[in-house]
N, C-alpha and C positions, 0 to 999 in steps of 0.2 A: 733480289734487289737489282734495280737498274741504276746506273750512274752515267752522268754526262762526262765522259772521259776525254781528255786532251782537247777541250774546247778552247779556242783562242778568239779574242775580240780585240780590235785595234782601231785607232782613230788618229789622224794627224791633228795635233793640238796646236793651233795658232792663236787661240784666244780663250777667254774663260767660257765663252759660249760653246766652243768645241769641247771643253772639259765637261760642261754640263750635259752636252749631247751624249758623250761617252757614258756618263753616270746613268743617264736615262736609258741607254741601251743595255746597261747591266741590269737595271730594274726590269726591263722587258724580257731579257733573257731568263731571269729568275721566274717571272710569271709564266713564261712559255714552259720552262722545265717543270714547274709545279703542275701545270695543266696536263702535261704528258707523263707525269709521275716519274720524272728523272730527278736525280739528286745531285747537287753540287756539294762537295766537301769544301766548305768555305775556308777551313783551316789550311787547305792545300792550294787555294787560289792565290795568285800573286800578281803584282803590278811591276812592270819594268818601264821606266821612263827612258826612252832612247833618244840620244842627241843632247844638245846643250840648250835646253829651254828653261826659262825661269818660271814656266807655268806648271811645274810639277805640283800636283795636289793629291790628296788621298782619295781613294775610291772605296766604295762600300758594297757589300752584298749581304742581304739580311741584316742590315744595320751593323755589320761587323766590318771594321777597317781591314782592307786587304794588305798583307805584308808587301813591302817594297823590296825588290831584289836588284842587284847590279848584273847578275848573270844567272842563266838557267840552262839546264841540260834538256834537250829535246831530241828524241830519236838518236841519242848518242853524240849529238853535236852540242858544244857549249856555245850559247848565244850570250854575248855581253852587251851592255847598254851603250858601249861605244862602237859596236859592230866590228871590232878588231878580232883577228883570229889568234892573238897571242895566247890566250888561255887554252884554246883548243890545241895549239901546237905544243904548249908546255905539257898538257895532259898526255898527248900522244908520245912525246919524248920520254916522259917519266915511265910510261908503260913499256917502252922499248928497252 
């Protein structure tokens, strides 16, 4: 089996048109993955809204709503939606 692992997609959302563009990009990504016989485990796909925007909306892959998270670990680094390093520092402190 092949999997599309650690794929990231982003867009700066300033309007509902931008949000629609991002959703369309997700649809194109799914079509591309199907064409190349790569699989996305939609249960593990997530959305993080970064910043203070009122334009947070749900996004979907294969008609399944993606879970929204406030932080995510990537290559051992904790990324939070406010882009502050406090959670990373707390984690490093607790390990020490």
